[in-house]
Structure formats: C-alpha cells, structure tokens
FIKOLZA-1660 file (N, C-alpha, C; in steps of 0.1 Angstrom, whole numbers, plus 5000, padded with zeros to 4 digits):
% residues 152
   i   px   py   pz ch aa at
   1 5213 5127 5028  A  M  N
   1 5201 5125 5037  A  M CA
   1 5190 5118 5030  A  M  C
   2 5184 5108 5035  A  L  N
   2 5173 5101 5029  A  L CA
   2 5160 5110 5028  A  L  C
   3 5154 5110 5016  A  K  N
   3 5142 5117 5014  A  K CA
   3 5133 5108 5006  A  K  C
   4 5121 5106 5011  A  V  N
   4 5111 5097 5003  A  V CA
   4 5098 5105 5001  A  V  C
   5 5094 5105 4988  A  E  N
   5 5082 5113 4984  A  E CA
   5 5073 5103 4978  A  E  C
   6 5060 5105 4981  A  L  N
   6 5049 5097 4974  A  L CA
   6 5045 5105 4961  A  L  C
   7 5048 5100 4950  A  L  N
   7 5045 5107 4937  A  L CA
   7 5031 5105 4932  A  L  C
   8 5026 5092 4934  A  S  N
   8 5013 5089 4929  A  S CA
   8 5008 5076 4936  A  S  C
   9 4996 5073 4934  A  F  N
   9 4990 5061 4939  A  F CA
   9 4977 5058 4931  A  F  C
  10 4972 5046 4932  A  T  N
  10 4960 5042 4925  A  T CA
  10 4948 5052 4928  A  T  C
  11 4942 5057 4917  A  R  N
  11 4931 5066 4918  A  R CA
  11 4921 5062 4908  A  R  C
  12 4909 5067 4909  A  M  N
  12 4898 5064 4899  A  M CA
  12 4893 5077 4894  A  M  C
  13 4890 5078 4881  A  L  N
  13 4885 5090 4875  A  L CA
  13 4871 5092 4881  A  L  C
  14 4868 5105 4885  A  P  N
  14 4855 5107 4891  A  P CA
  14 4843 5103 4882  A  P  C
  15 4844 5104 4869  A  A  N
  15 4833 5100 4861  A  A CA
  15 4830 5085 4861  A  A  C
  16 4840 5078 4865  A  Q  N
  16 4839 5063 4865  A  Q CA
  16 4834 5059 4879  A  Q  C
  17 4833 5068 4889  A  F  N
  17 4830 5064 4902  A  F CA
  17 4815 5062 4905  A  F  C
  18 4806 5069 4897  A  D  N
  18 4792 5068 4899  A  D CA
  18 4787 5054 4896  A  D  C
  19 4778 5050 4905  A  D  N
  19 4771 5037 4902  A  D CA
  19 4780 5025 4901  A  D  C
  20 4791 5025 4908  A  V  N
  20 4799 5013 4908  A  V CA
  20 4800 5007 4922  A  V  C
  21 4801 4994 4924  A  P  N
  21 4801 4989 4937  A  P CA
  21 4811 4995 4947  A  P  C
  22 4823 4999 4942  A  I  N
  22 4833 5004 4951  A  I CA
  22 4828 5017 4958  A  I  C
  23 4819 5024 4952  A  S  N
  23 4814 5036 4958  A  S CA
  23 4806 5034 4970  A  S  C
  24 4802 5021 4973  A  K  N
  24 4794 5018 4985  A  K CA
  24 4803 5015 4997  A  K  C
  25 4816 5015 4995  A  G  N
  25 4825 5012 5006  A  G CA
  25 4826 5024 5016  A  G  C
  26 4831 5020 5028  A  A  N
  26 4831 5030 5039  A  A CA
  26 4845 5036 5041  A  A  C
  27 4855 5031 5033  A  G  N
  27 4869 5036 5035  A  G CA
  27 4873 5045 5025  A  G  C
  28 4886 5047 5023  A  T  N
  28 4892 5055 5012  A  T CA
  28 4888 5048 4999  A  T  C
  29 4889 5055 4988  A  L  N
  29 4887 5049 4975  A  L CA
  29 4896 5037 4973  A  L  C
  30 4908 5038 4977  A  Q  N
  30 4918 5027 4976  A  Q CA
  30 4913 5015 4984  A  Q  C
  31 4909 5017 4997  A  E  N
  31 4904 5007 5005  A  E CA
  31 4891 5000 4999  A  E  C
  32 4883 5009 4994  A  N  N
  32 4871 5003 4987  A  N CA
  32 4874 4994 4976  A  N  C
  33 4884 4998 4968  A  L  N
  33 4889 4989 4957  A  L CA
  33 4894 4976 4962  A  L  C
  34 4901 4976 4973  A  I  N
  34 4907 4964 4979  A  I CA
  34 4895 4956 4985  A  I  C
  35 4886 4962 4992  A  E  N
  35 4874 4955 4997  A  E CA
  35 4866 4948 4986  A  E  C
  36 4864 4956 4975  A  Y  N
  36 4856 4950 4964  A  Y CA
  36 4863 4938 4958  A  Y  C
  37 4877 4939 4956  A  A  N
  37 4884 4927 4951  A  A CA
  37 4882 4915 4961  A  A  C
  38 4883 4917 4974  A  G  N
  38 4880 4907 4983  A  G CA
  38 4866 4901 4983  A  G  C
  39 4857 4910 4982  A  R  N
  39 4843 4906 4981  A  R CA
  39 4840 4898 4969  A  R  C
  40 4846 4901 4958  A  I  N
  40 4845 4893 4946  A  I CA
  40 4850 4879 4948  A  I  C
  41 4862 4878 4955  A  C  N
  41 4868 4865 4958  A  C CA
  41 4859 4857 4967  A  C  C
  42 4853 4863 4977  A  Y  N
  42 4844 4856 4986  A  Y CA
  42 4830 4856 4982  A  Y  C
  43 4827 4861 4970  A  R  N
  43 4813 4861 4965  A  R CA
  43 4803 4868 4975  A  R  C
  44 4808 4879 4980  A  S  N
  44 4800 4886 4990  A  S CA
  44 4799 4901 4986  A  S  C
  45 4799 4904 4973  A  D  N
  45 4799 4918 4969  A  D CA
  45 4786 4925 4973  A  D  C
  46 4776 4918 4976  A  A  N
  46 4763 4925 4981  A  A CA
  46 4765 4931 4995  A  A  C
  47 4776 4927 5002  A  K  N
  47 4778 4932 5015  A  K CA
  47 4788 4943 5015  A  K  C
  48 4792 4948 5003  A  M  N
  48 4801 4959 5002  A  M CA
  48 4798 4971 5011  A  M  C
  49 4808 4975 5019  A  G  N
  49 4807 4986 5028  A  G CA
  49 4800 4983 5041  A  G  C
  50 4796 4971 5044  A  H  N
  50 4789 4968 5056  A  H CA
  50 4798 4963 5068  A  H  C
  51 4811 4961 5065  A  N  N
  51 4820 4956 5075  A  N CA
  51 4833 4964 5074  A  N  C
  52 4835 4974 5083  A  P  N
  52 4847 4982 5082  A  P CA
  52 4860 4975 5085  A  P  C
  53 4859 4963 5091  A  T  N
  53 4871 4955 5094  A  T CA
  53 4874 4944 5084  A  T  C
  54 4867 4944 5073  A  F  N
  54 4868 4934 5062  A  F CA
  54 4883 4932 5058  A  F  C
  55 4889 4943 5055  A  I  N
  55 4903 4943 5050  A  I CA
  55 4912 4938 5061  A  I  C
  56 4911 4944 5073  A  D  N
  56 4919 4940 5085  A  D CA
  56 4918 4924 5087  A  D  C
  57 4906 4919 5086  A  L  N
  57 4904 4905 5088  A  L CA
  57 4911 4896 5077  A  L  C
  58 4910 4901 5065  A  R  N
  58 4916 4893 5054  A  R CA
  58 4931 4894 5055  A  R  C
  59 4937 4905 5058  A  V  N
  59 4951 4906 5060  A  V CA
  59 4956 4898 5071  A  V  C
  60 4949 4898 5082  A  R  N
  60 4953 4890 5094  A  R CA
  60 4952 4875 5090  A  R  C
  61 4943 4871 5082  A  E  N
  61 4942 4857 5077  A  E CA
  61 4953 4853 5067  A  E  C
  62 4960 4863 5062  A  G  N
  62 4970 4861 5053  A  G CA
  62 4966 4862 5038  A  G  C
  63 4953 4866 5036  A  H  N
  63 4948 4868 5023  A  H CA
  63 4952 4882 5018  A  H  C
  64 4965 4884 5015  A  E  N
  64 4970 4897 5011  A  E CA
  64 4970 4899 4996  A  E  C
  65 4965 4890 4988  A  D  N
  65 4964 4892 4974  A  D CA
  65 4955 4904 4971  A  D  C
  66 4945 4906 4979  A  I  N
  66 4936 4916 4976  A  I CA
  66 4942 4930 4977  A  I  C
  67 4952 4932 4985  A  I  N
  67 4958 4945 4987  A  I CA
  67 4968 4949 4976  A  I  C
  68 4970 4939 4967  A  E  N
  68 4979 4942 4955  A  E CA
  68 4972 4951 4945  A  E  C
  69 4959 4954 4946  A  H  N
  69 4952 4962 4937  A  H CA
  69 4955 4977 4938  A  H  C
  70 4962 4981 4948  A  V  N
  70 4966 4995 4950  A  V CA
  70 4981 4996 4949  A  V  C
  71 4985 5005 4940  A  R  N
  71 4999 5007 4937  A  R CA
  71 5004 5021 4942  A  R  C
  72 5016 5022 4945  A  F  N
  72 5022 5035 4949  A  F CA
  72 5035 5037 4941  A  F  C
  73 5038 5050 4938  A  I  N
  73 5050 5053 4931  A  I CA
  73 5057 5063 4940  A  I  C
  74 5070 5060 4944  A  F  N
  74 5078 5068 4953  A  F CA
  74 5090 5073 4946  A  F  C
  75 5095 5084 4950  A  K  N
  75 5108 5089 4946  A  K CA
  75 5116 5089 4959  A  K  C
  76 5128 5083 4958  A  V  N
  76 5137 5082 4969  A  V CA
  76 5150 5088 4965  A  V  C
  77 5155 5097 4973  A  T  N
  77 5168 5104 4971  A  T CA
  77 5177 5102 4984  A  T  C
  78 5190 5101 4982  A  G  N
  78 5199 5099 4993  A  G CA
  78 5200 5085 4998  A  G  C
  79 5196 5076 4989  A  Q  N
  79 5196 5061 4992  A  Q CA
  79 5206 5054 4983  A  Q  C
  80 5218 5051 4988  A  P  N
  80 5227 5043 4980  A  P CA
  80 5223 5029 4977  A  P  C
  81 5228 5023 4967  A  L  N
  81 5226 5009 4965  A  L CA
  81 5231 5001 4976  A  L  C
  82 5223 4995 4984  A  N  N
  82 5227 4987 4995  A  N CA
  82 5217 4975 4997  A  N  C
  83 5219 4968 5008  A  R  N
  83 5210 4956 5010  A  R CA
  83 5195 4959 5010  A  R  C
  84 5192 4971 5015  A  D  N
  84 5177 4975 5015  A  D CA
  84 5172 4977 5001  A  D  C
  85 5179 4983 4993  A  V  N
  85 5175 4985 4979  A  V CA
  85 5174 4972 4972  A  V  C
  86 5184 4963 4974  A  L  N
  86 5184 4950 4968  A  L CA
  86 5173 4942 4973  A  L  C
  87 5169 4942 4986  A  L  N
  87 5158 4935 4991  A  L CA
  87 5145 4940 4985  A  L  C
  88 5144 4953 4984  A  L  N
  88 5131 4959 4979  A  L CA
  88 5130 4955 4964  A  L  C
  89 5140 4957 4956  A  T  N
  89 5139 4954 4942  A  T CA
  89 5137 4939 4939  A  T  C
  90 5140 4930 4949  A  S  N
  90 5138 4916 4947  A  S CA
  90 5124 4911 4950  A  S  C
  91 5116 4920 4955  A  L  N
  91 5102 4916 4958  A  L CA
  91 5094 4916 4945  A  L  C
  92 5085 4906 4944  A  P  N
  92 5077 4905 4931  A  P CA
  92 5069 4917 4928  A  P  C
  93 5069 4921 4916  A  T  N
  93 5061 4932 4911  A  T CA
  93 5066 4946 4914  A  T  C
  94 5078 4947 4921  A  V  N
  94 5084 4960 4923  A  V CA
  94 5091 4964 4911  A  V  C
  95 5088 4976 4906  A  E  N
  95 5095 4982 4894  A  E CA
  95 5103 4993 4899  A  E  C
  96 5115 4995 4893  A  F  N
  96 5123 5006 4898  A  F CA
  96 5131 5012 4887  A  F  C
  97 5135 5024 4888  A  T  N
  97 5144 5031 4879  A  T CA
  97 5155 5038 4887  A  T  C
  98 5167 5035 4884  A  D  N
  98 5179 5041 4890  A  D CA
  98 5181 5054 4883  A  D  C
  99 5179 5065 4890  A  L  N
  99 5181 5079 4885  A  L CA
  99 5195 5084 4885  A  L  C
 100 5204 5076 4892  A  G  N
 100 5217 5080 4894  A  G CA
 100 5219 5089 4906  A  G  C
 101 5231 5090 4911  A  G  N
 101 5233 5099 4923  A  G CA
 101 5225 5095 4935  A  G  C
 102 5223 5082 4938  A  D  N
 102 5216 5077 4949  A  D CA
 102 5201 5081 4949  A  D  C
 103 5195 5082 4937  A  A  N
 103 5181 5085 4936  A  A CA
 103 5174 5074 4928  A  A  C
 104 5162 5072 4932  A  W  N
 104 5154 5060 4926  A  W CA
 104 5139 5064 4925  A  W  C
 105 5133 5058 4915  A  I  N
 105 5118 5057 4915  A  I CA
 105 5114 5043 4917  A  I  C
 106 5105 5041 4926  A  F  N
 106 5100 5027 4929  A  F CA
 106 5085 5027 4927  A  F  C
 107 5080 5017 4920  A  S  N
 107 5066 5015 4919  A  S CA
 107 5063 5001 4925  A  S  C
 108 5053 5001 4934  A  M  N
 108 5050 4988 4941  A  M CA
 108 5036 4989 4946  A  M  C
 109 5031 4977 4949  A  N  N
 109 5017 4976 4954  A  N CA
 109 5018 4976 4970  A  N  C
 110 5006 4977 4976  A  A  N
 110 5005 4978 4990  A  A CA
 110 5011 4965 4997  A  A  C
 111 5010 4954 4991  A  R  N
 111 5016 4942 4997  A  R CA
 111 5031 4943 4997  A  R  C
 112 5037 4948 4986  A  N  N
 112 5051 4950 4986  A  N CA
 112 5056 4960 4998  A  N  C
 113 5048 4970 5000  A  V  N
 113 5052 4979 5011  A  V CA
 113 5051 4972 5024  A  V  C
 114 5041 4964 5027  A  R  N
 114 5040 4956 5039  A  R CA
 114 5052 4946 5040  A  R  C
 115 5054 4939 5029  A  D  N
 115 5065 4929 5030  A  D CA
 115 5079 4935 5032  A  D  C
 116 5081 4946 5026  A  F  N
 116 5094 4953 5028  A  F CA
 116 5095 4958 5042  A  F  C
 117 5084 4964 5048  A  W  N
 117 5084 4968 5062  A  W CA
 117 5087 4957 5071  A  W  C
 118 5081 4945 5069  A  R  N
 118 5084 4934 5077  A  R CA
 118 5098 4928 5076  A  R  C
 119 5104 4929 5065  A  R  N
 119 5117 4923 5062  A  R CA
 119 5129 4932 5065  A  R  C
 120 5126 4945 5066  A  S  N
 120 5137 4955 5068  A  S CA
 120 5134 4964 5079  A  S  C
 121 5144 4967 5088  A  D  N
 121 5142 4976 5098  A  D CA
 121 5148 4990 5094  A  D  C
 122 5149 4992 5081  A  S  N
 122 5155 5004 5076  A  S CA
 122 5146 5016 5077  A  S  C
 123 5152 5028 5076  A  Q  N
 123 5145 5041 5076  A  Q CA
 123 5136 5041 5063  A  Q  C
 124 5142 5035 5052  A  L  N
 124 5135 5035 5039  A  L CA
 124 5122 5028 5041  A  L  C
 125 5122 5016 5047  A  A  N
 125 5110 5008 5049  A  A CA
 125 5100 5016 5057  A  A  C
 126 5104 5022 5068  A  A  N
 126 5095 5030 5076  A  A CA
 126 5089 5041 5069  A  A  C
 127 5097 5048 5061  A  D  N
 127 5092 5060 5053  A  D CA
 127 5082 5056 5043  A  D  C
 128 5084 5045 5036  A  L  N
 128 5075 5040 5026  A  L CA
 128 5061 5037 5033  A  L  C
 129 5062 5030 5044  A  A  N
 129 5049 5026 5051  A  A CA
 129 5042 5038 5056  A  A  C
 130 5050 5048 5062  A  R  N
 130 5043 5060 5067  A  R CA
 130 5036 5068 5056  A  R  C
 131 5042 5068 5044  A  L  N
 131 5035 5075 5033  A  L CA
 131 5023 5067 5028  A  L  C
 132 5024 5054 5028  A  A  N
 132 5012 5046 5023  A  A CA
 132 5001 5045 5033  A  A  C
 133 5004 5046 5045  A  L  N
 133 4994 5045 5056  A  L CA
 133 4982 5054 5055  A  L  C
 134 4983 5067 5052  A  P  N
 134 4971 5075 5051  A  P CA
 134 4962 5071 5039  A  P  C
 135 4968 5065 5029  A  I  N
 135 4960 5062 5017  A  I CA
 135 4952 5049 5019  A  I  C
 136 4958 5040 5026  A  T  N
 136 4951 5027 5029  A  T CA
 136 4953 5023 5043  A  T  C
 137 4947 5030 5053  A  P  N
 137 4949 5028 5067  A  P CA
 137 4946 5013 5071  A  P  C
 138 4936 5007 5065  A  A  N
 138 4932 4994 5069  A  A CA
 138 4942 4983 5065  A  A  C
 139 4950 4986 5055  A  V  N
 139 4961 4977 5051  A  V CA
 139 4972 4976 5061  A  V  C
 140 4975 4988 5067  A  F  N
 140 4987 4989 5076  A  F CA
 140 4983 4990 5091  A  F  C
 141 4970 4989 5094  A  R  N
 141 4966 4992 5108  A  R CA
 141 4972 4982 5118  A  R  C
 142 4975 4970 5114  A  D  N
 142 4981 4961 5124  A  D CA
 142 4996 4962 5126  A  D  C
 143 5002 4971 5118  A  L  N
 143 5017 4973 5120  A  L CA
 143 5020 4983 5131  A  L  C
 144 5030 4981 5138  A  P  N
 144 5034 4991 5148  A  P CA
 144 5035 5005 5143  A  P  C
 145 5039 5006 5131  A  I  N
 145 5041 5020 5125  A  I CA
 145 5027 5027 5125  A  I  C
 146 5016 5021 5124  A  A  N
 146 5003 5027 5124  A  A CA
 146 5000 5032 5138  A  A  C
 147 5004 5025 5149  A  Q  N
 147 5003 5029 5162  A  Q CA
 147 5011 5041 5165  A  Q  C
 148 5023 5041 5160  A  E  N
 148 5032 5053 5162  A  E CA
 148 5026 5066 5156  A  E  C
 149 5019 5064 5145  A  E  N
 149 5012 5076 5139  A  E CA
 149 5001 5081 5147  A  E  C
 150 4993 5071 5153  A  V  N
 150 4982 5075 5162  A  V CA
 150 4987 5082 5174  A  V  C
 151 4997 5077 5180  A  H  N
 151 5002 5082 5193  A  H CA
 151 5013 5093 5192  A  H  C
 152 5016 5096 5179  A  G  N
 152 5025 5106 5175  A  G CA
 152 5038 5107 5181  A  G  C
% end
C-alpha cells in the first residue's frame, strides 16, 4: 500500500527572520521566500507583501522559476520502480535514494511537484501535491487538487 510522508521542507531559522524583507509577506514563510525571489526578479521588492496574488499571477504567466526556492523531502513506501518513479526521477533537480523494498526518499522543489502532478495521473503525484499544498498554497492554488482540498 502506498504511503507518502513529508519529512521536511524549506524553513528559516527564527533568529534570521527579524528585519528581512521576506518577513513582510502575507503568506506562509515559504510563500514569502518565493514572493521575494520574484520581487527581486521584477525589481519590485519594495512592494513585498502588498499583493496576495503575486505568486498566482507569476505561475499563471509561466514564471515558475521562482517556486524552485522551496524544497520538499518525502519518504515514499509501497511504491515499486515503475513509470511514475522513472518520470519523477527524470525531472531536473529531483534527488532520490532507493531504500530498497519499494521505499524511496525524494527531494524536490515546488516546481518539480507541480510538473510531476501535471504529467502523471498517479496516486503518488496526487499525494505529493496534497502534502505540499498546505506549505505553499499559492503555488498549487490553480490545480484541481487544491479545489478538492477546499471542497473536501
């Protein structure tokens, strides 16, 4: 039986959070980090935290580079080596460890999670997206999986 666990994700040490621009964001810490990366690209860091749809708009425009700043580490058990694992491990920047016995550790960024969800209709893709969604809601808000979570 497939089991997917979120082991870790991008965090910031509390002592480093004071007086930094990402503390001005309105989203989760991870969303604020993504917004700040985008604001630097667009030279609009003075507007940090003033537009709650900033990430949604950039993702819709296809500027998904900014969401690569947040990483997730998942442990997956009950997943044999198949086309889904091969697809996932072929994505750029996805790191993995085969633990044996159909168990894996996957490290990937938010863009990898989105890409895998779009390319695979597997339970693995859905589970990865569901676990990443609460950490960075703005990154996944446009995917049907986000609507499923809202409407339960």
